[in-house]
DOBA-543184 format. One record per residue (C-alpha): residue number from 0; x negated, y negated, z; residue in one letter. Coordinates in nm, 3 decimals. Layout:
N
   pos        c1        c2        c3   code
   NUM         X         Y         Z      A
...
//
This chain:
356
   pos        c1        c2        c3   code
     0     8.075    -2.367   -15.455      M
     1     8.274    -2.057   -15.478      A
     2     8.191    -1.832   -15.172      N
     3     7.988    -1.548   -15.325      P
     4     8.070    -1.274   -15.067      F
     5     8.384    -1.074   -15.032      K
     6     8.543    -0.835   -14.803      F
     7     8.867    -0.671   -14.673      G
     8     8.949    -0.533   -15.031      S
     9     8.811    -0.357   -15.309      V
    10     8.527    -0.554   -15.468      V
    11     8.419    -0.574   -15.817      S
    12     8.209    -0.780   -16.102      K
    13     7.957    -1.009   -15.903      D
    14     8.105    -0.891   -15.557      F
    15     7.980    -0.530   -15.603      F
    16     7.639    -0.471   -15.437      T
    17     7.395    -0.232   -15.591      D
    18     7.503     0.132   -15.625      R
    19     7.340     0.190   -15.967      E
    20     7.212     0.548   -15.907      K
    21     7.539     0.651   -15.757      E
    22     7.722     0.503   -16.036      M
    23     7.532     0.689   -16.291      E
    24     7.590     1.020   -16.106      H
    25     7.944     0.975   -16.083      A
    26     7.957     0.854   -16.465      K
    27     7.765     1.201   -16.540      S
    28     7.990     1.428   -16.355      V
    29     8.320     1.251   -16.510      L
    30     8.155     1.288   -16.865      A
    31     8.160     1.688   -16.789      S
    32     8.420     1.940   -16.703      S
    33     8.339     1.908   -16.328      N
    34     8.502     1.725   -16.052      H
    35     8.393     1.463   -15.836      L
    36     8.399     1.469   -15.440      V
    37     8.289     1.148   -15.273      L
    38     8.230     1.116   -14.899      M
    39     8.132     0.848   -14.697      S
    40     8.262     0.657   -14.341      P
    41     8.535     0.420   -14.410      R
    42     8.442     0.100   -14.579      R
    43     8.127     0.195   -14.735      F
    44     8.272     0.118   -15.063      G
    45     8.396     0.454   -15.194      K
    46     8.716     0.320   -15.384      T
    47     8.500    -0.003   -15.506      S
    48     8.239     0.217   -15.670      L
    49     8.497     0.459   -15.838      I
    50     8.677     0.152   -15.980      N
    51     8.376     0.039   -16.117      K
    52     8.279     0.356   -16.257      V
    53     8.620     0.433   -16.442      T
    54     8.674     0.059   -16.543      D
    55     8.347     0.101   -16.758      S
    56     8.509     0.427   -16.899      L
    57     8.797     0.315   -17.086      S
    58     8.963     0.641   -17.007      R
    59     9.366     0.669   -16.865      P
    60     9.333     0.628   -16.457      I
    61     9.583     0.715   -16.198      I
    62     9.486     0.619   -15.861      Y
    63     9.674     0.745   -15.568      M
    64     9.604     0.695   -15.183      D
    65     9.738     1.022   -14.993      L
    66     9.777     0.796   -14.667      Q
    67    10.073     0.651   -14.854      L
    68    10.256     0.969   -14.922      A
    69    10.483     1.160   -14.726      T
    70    10.482     1.495   -14.854      D
    71    10.422     1.685   -15.172      A
    72    10.766     1.580   -15.358      S
    73    10.668     1.208   -15.255      D
    74    10.309     1.228   -15.400      L
    75    10.453     1.396   -15.733      A
    76    10.694     1.089   -15.745      T
    77    10.450     0.840   -15.694      Q
    78    10.160     1.010   -15.935      I
    79    10.442     1.065   -16.219      L
    80    10.527     0.672   -16.166      K
    81    10.179     0.570   -16.245      K
    82    10.156     0.804   -16.519      F
    83    10.457     0.677   -16.714      L
    84    10.345     0.314   -16.663      N
    85    10.035     0.374   -16.868      I
    86    10.170     0.595   -17.146      N
    87    10.420     0.549   -17.405      K
    88    10.773     0.687   -17.348      W
    89    10.825     0.837   -17.683      E
    90    10.528     1.058   -17.665      K
    91    10.604     1.215   -17.317      I
    92    10.975     1.207   -17.251      K
    93    11.008     1.578   -17.412      H
    94    10.774     1.704   -17.173      F
    95    10.994     1.565   -16.884      L
    96    11.275     1.788   -17.028      A
    97    11.068     2.121   -16.924      N
    98    11.033     2.019   -16.565      F
    99    11.214     2.287   -16.345      R
   100    11.351     1.958   -16.150      I
   101    11.419     1.684   -16.383      V
   102    11.336     1.364   -16.224      P
   103    11.575     1.052   -16.219      T
   104    11.413     0.775   -16.419      L
   105    11.528     0.402   -16.397      E
   106    11.352     0.081   -16.556      L
   107    11.291    -0.163   -16.294      N
   108    11.371    -0.503   -16.495      P
   109    11.128    -0.719   -16.230      Q
   110    10.826    -0.491   -16.289      T
   111    10.940    -0.353   -16.635      N
   112    10.789    -0.019   -16.491      G
   113    10.948     0.306   -16.400      M
   114    11.126     0.392   -16.081      E
   115    11.117     0.764   -16.019      V
   116    11.270     1.018   -15.777      S
   117    11.347     1.385   -15.751      F
   118    11.613     1.540   -15.591      A
   119    11.509     1.648   -15.235      T
   120    11.740     1.937   -15.193      S
   121    11.622     2.108   -15.511      A
   122    11.366     2.390   -15.504      G
   123    11.032     2.384   -15.339      S
   124    10.886     2.062   -15.260      K
   125    10.564     2.144   -15.461      F
   126    10.762     2.219   -15.751      T
   127    10.770     1.867   -15.868      P
   128    10.403     1.790   -15.800      L
   129    10.304     2.114   -16.000      E
   130    10.488     2.007   -16.293      D
   131    10.365     1.632   -16.278      V
   132    10.009     1.768   -16.276      L
   133    10.052     2.001   -16.545      N
   134    10.204     1.709   -16.744      L
   135     9.906     1.533   -16.724      I
   136     9.690     1.823   -16.833      E
   137     9.914     1.867   -17.112      K
   138     9.886     1.534   -17.244      T
   139     9.528     1.508   -17.188      G
   140     9.283     1.512   -17.481      K
   141     8.907     1.646   -17.456      K
   142     8.761     1.339   -17.565      N
   143     8.980     1.116   -17.346      N
   144     9.059     1.296   -17.035      K
   145     9.273     1.118   -16.787      P
   146     9.111     1.079   -16.452      I
   147     9.339     1.144   -16.133      I
   148     9.171     0.981   -15.834      V
   149     9.296     1.106   -15.485      L
   150     9.163     0.894   -15.200      D
   151     9.169     0.979   -14.835      E
   152     9.192     1.321   -14.959      F
   153     9.147     1.461   -14.621      Q
   154     9.537     1.360   -14.562      E
   155     9.636     1.646   -14.775      V
   156     9.604     1.864   -14.478      M
   157     9.898     1.655   -14.300      H
   158    10.142     1.686   -14.632      L
   159    10.201     2.040   -14.615      G
   160    10.049     2.341   -14.445      K
   161    10.041     2.537   -14.783      N
   162     9.936     2.235   -14.991      L
   163     9.559     2.265   -15.027      P
   164     9.604     2.636   -15.150      K
   165     9.899     2.568   -15.367      Q
   166     9.707     2.226   -15.528      L
   167     9.392     2.447   -15.600      R
   168     9.593     2.712   -15.781      A
   169     9.728     2.482   -16.015      V
   170     9.437     2.209   -16.082      I
   171     9.169     2.499   -16.113      Q
   172     9.351     2.583   -16.451      H
   173     9.319     2.239   -16.567      H
   174     9.040     2.149   -16.842      K
   175     9.189     1.814   -16.982      N
   176     9.162     1.634   -16.649      V
   177     8.897     1.523   -16.435      N
   178     8.984     1.505   -16.060      Y
   179     8.808     1.249   -15.824      V
   180     8.832     1.316   -15.443      F
   181     8.783     1.060   -15.207      L
   182     8.756     1.111   -14.822      G
   183     8.642     0.908   -14.535      S
   184     8.653     1.169   -14.245      L
   185     8.335     1.369   -14.302      E
   186     8.427     1.658   -14.042      S
   187     8.761     1.715   -14.229      M
   188     8.631     1.659   -14.599      M
   189     8.336     1.917   -14.519      K
   190     8.602     2.151   -14.375      A
   191     8.780     2.140   -14.702      I
   192     8.506     2.155   -14.946      F
   193     8.223     2.331   -14.768      E
   194     8.435     2.574   -14.545      S
   195     8.435     2.915   -14.726      K
   196     8.773     3.004   -14.595      K
   197     8.899     2.649   -14.758      S
   198     9.071     2.676   -15.123      P
   199     8.869     2.392   -15.202      F
   200     8.533     2.570   -15.119      Y
   201     8.262     2.421   -15.375      H
   202     8.552     2.280   -15.603      F
   203     8.348     1.967   -15.709      G
   204     8.033     1.782   -15.729      Y
   205     7.979     1.681   -15.378      L
   206     7.837     1.310   -15.325      M
   207     7.760     1.130   -15.024      T
   208     7.766     0.747   -15.015      L
   209     7.509     0.636   -14.782      D
   210     7.406     0.255   -14.669      K
   211     7.279     0.016   -14.933      I
   212     6.878     0.048   -14.953      P
   213     6.752    -0.239   -14.731      Y
   214     6.581    -0.389   -15.015      D
   215     6.857    -0.396   -15.254      D
   216     7.095    -0.551   -14.988      F
   217     6.824    -0.819   -14.878      F
   218     6.805    -0.922   -15.242      D
   219     7.131    -0.930   -15.271      Y
   220     7.187    -1.150   -14.999      L
   221     6.889    -1.385   -15.041      K
   222     6.981    -1.454   -15.411      K
   223     7.340    -1.605   -15.315      R
   224     7.196    -1.768   -14.984      F
   225     6.940    -1.977   -15.215      D
   226     7.218    -2.128   -15.382      K
   227     7.284    -2.323   -15.067      I
   228     7.002    -2.299   -14.831      T
   229     6.637    -2.284   -14.830      N
   230     6.662    -2.054   -14.524      K
   231     6.785    -1.760   -14.721      S
   232     6.532    -1.508   -14.624      E
   233     6.555    -1.576   -14.242      I
   234     6.950    -1.554   -14.271      I
   235     6.919    -1.229   -14.499      S
   236     6.715    -1.056   -14.233      K
   237     6.911    -1.138   -13.931      E
   238     7.269    -1.031   -14.106      I
   239     7.120    -0.699   -14.187      L
   240     6.934    -0.644   -13.854      E
   241     7.286    -0.710   -13.694      F
   242     7.504    -0.491   -13.943      T
   243     7.255    -0.211   -13.984      C
   244     7.311    -0.237   -14.358      Q
   245     7.685    -0.158   -14.319      H
   246     7.852    -0.278   -14.669      P
   247     8.188    -0.422   -14.511      Y
   248     8.062    -0.593   -14.200      Y
   249     7.741    -0.732   -14.390      T
   250     7.959    -0.886   -14.663      Q
   251     8.204    -1.010   -14.383      Q
   252     7.934    -1.168   -14.156      L
   253     7.755    -1.325   -14.488      A
   254     8.097    -1.455   -14.600      F
   255     8.131    -1.662   -14.269      Y
   256     7.767    -1.784   -14.270      C
   257     7.805    -1.902   -14.618      F
   258     8.126    -2.090   -14.499      S
   259     7.949    -2.234   -14.208      F
   260     7.656    -2.377   -14.447      L
   261     7.909    -2.549   -14.653      E
   262     8.022    -2.740   -14.364      K
   263     7.725    -2.781   -14.150      E
   264     7.324    -2.777   -14.175      R
   265     7.133    -2.449   -14.089      Y
   266     7.079    -2.431   -13.727      K
   267     6.857    -2.168   -13.555      K
   268     7.155    -2.012   -13.346      D
   269     7.357    -2.016   -13.659      M
   270     7.418    -1.628   -13.659      L
   271     7.522    -1.604   -13.301      S
   272     7.763    -1.918   -13.351      L
   273     7.943    -1.706   -13.670      V
   274     7.937    -1.355   -13.487      I
   275     8.099    -1.537   -13.173      Q
   276     8.358    -1.682   -13.384      G
   277     8.444    -1.331   -13.579      I
   278     8.462    -1.199   -13.235      I
   279     8.692    -1.454   -13.094      T
   280     8.920    -1.402   -13.414      I
   281     8.967    -1.017   -13.322      H
   282     8.928    -1.041   -12.939      N
   283     9.297    -0.944   -12.902      V
   284     9.268    -0.656   -13.145      D
   285     8.952    -0.514   -12.949      Y
   286     9.127    -0.540   -12.625      E
   287     9.414    -0.340   -12.755      R
   288     9.187    -0.092   -12.921      L
   289     8.993    -0.068   -12.586      W
   290     9.318     0.010   -12.394      N
   291     9.403     0.286   -12.628      T
   292     9.051     0.496   -12.537      I
   293     9.012     0.758   -12.276      S
   294     8.805     0.684   -11.961      Q
   295     8.543     0.967   -12.108      T
   296     8.561     0.829   -12.441      D
   297     8.452     0.458   -12.302      K
   298     8.179     0.578   -12.103      K
   299     8.025     0.733   -12.420      I
   300     8.093     0.396   -12.629      L
   301     7.930     0.216   -12.330      I
   302     7.614     0.412   -12.343      N
   303     7.585     0.398   -12.712      I
   304     7.625     0.008   -12.682      A
   305     7.362    -0.009   -12.434      M
   306     7.121     0.220   -12.655      Q
   307     7.147     0.501   -12.381      E
   308     7.195     0.852   -12.460      K
   309     7.561     0.987   -12.460      P
   310     7.403     1.289   -12.250      S
   311     7.303     1.041   -11.972      A
   312     7.666     1.036   -11.860      I
   313     7.780     1.265   -11.554      S
   314     8.005     1.472   -11.779      R
   315     7.984     1.845   -11.863      P
   316     7.818     1.867   -12.225      A
   317     8.109     2.030   -12.389      S
   318     8.333     1.715   -12.262      T
   319     8.083     1.480   -12.413      I
   320     8.041     1.686   -12.761      Y
   321     8.460     1.657   -12.776      S
   322     8.425     1.277   -12.685      G
   323     8.168     1.244   -12.975      L
   324     8.361     1.450   -13.226      S
   325     8.692     1.266   -13.127      R
   326     8.533     0.930   -13.142      L
   327     8.379     1.006   -13.491      I
   328     8.726     1.136   -13.625      K
   329     8.889     0.809   -13.526      H
   330     8.609     0.599   -13.686      G
   331     8.473     0.432   -13.393      Y
   332     8.116     0.576   -13.425      I
   333     7.909     0.737   -13.718      V
   334     7.620     0.962   -13.693      K
   335     7.293     0.899   -13.877      N
   336     6.953     0.943   -13.724      E
   337     7.161     0.864   -13.378      H
   338     7.504     0.762   -13.276      Y
   339     7.601     0.419   -13.361      E
   340     7.903     0.212   -13.375      F
   341     8.086     0.155   -13.695      D
   342     8.180    -0.169   -13.610      D
   343     7.900    -0.370   -13.522      P
   344     8.132    -0.695   -13.363      F
   345     8.334    -0.436   -13.179      F
   346     7.976    -0.322   -13.021      K
   347     7.860    -0.679   -12.971      H
   348     8.223    -0.739   -12.797      W
   349     8.162    -0.449   -12.552      L
   350     7.801    -0.586   -12.466      V
   351     7.927    -0.932   -12.406      M
   352     8.215    -0.814   -12.189      R
   353     8.005    -0.589   -11.979      R
   354     7.734    -0.857   -11.930      S
   355     7.995    -1.121   -11.802      M
//
């Protein structure tokens, strides 16, 4: 029997969990002349959600992860390459002749795709990106608009000091393209889209991706565990209690529990055995991670892991606040009703180490 759970990569089809309301909201925005801003902590399924939405629309899609770009010119190169691979050369070649910096194009015989490069010494680094985005706008059609997905958009701040302002100045005039801005660092994304000083202030429809509702996630898990055990209800409850409904870690723990049941019968201590196995796999990673954290931040994490208030630490309030902000920025903790670990296995590793 194929394991019905998947983690570690973009999920689709039967692996995709719920998110029906969010999908309808996203489709509605992309059917209009507006742009979409989608924020959530890492591994909450933003990319999977957008892929699910765009796959259902039958429109040209250009997906770009800004973490993989080094500067504005490199971003232009990668976007143009993706654009050329989904468009017929004869329809767009005359547009390229009007580029202020004409790119070098080569056909890769191995992939049958185009390789693109811009002369690094010519003009502004933003010029190629402006020409590429305007090209996509010119070739777009009102009834079949391309969708440009810019993942981890908060990285735009690192690609060029003036890049946000330059980008806004160009794409605010685009009527034949929908832009989707995905971001996992909430503080930076809010600074980009909710600060009045930002060029992108209120630029798109803002959506925040929360945890999957408990009942929906429970039904999703139980239905799949029903195929292999009559203890599906107990297992589903235990998994969600441990992961606090975090989409990625719920899928991960469910995957390993299913694998356990394929080899052995259900045991009352099954979940703790599986959790211990996962922590053992990542033990070295957690040790390395722990050794990169400052002493103050370690104290904060210990307090949160032990379900104590961070304010209980004997440090000035400003120091604690800075530490919490830093830990959120690096993705170690998230703030919902209270501060909690993003990775429940890391939390369990820390609690176990403290109890030795």
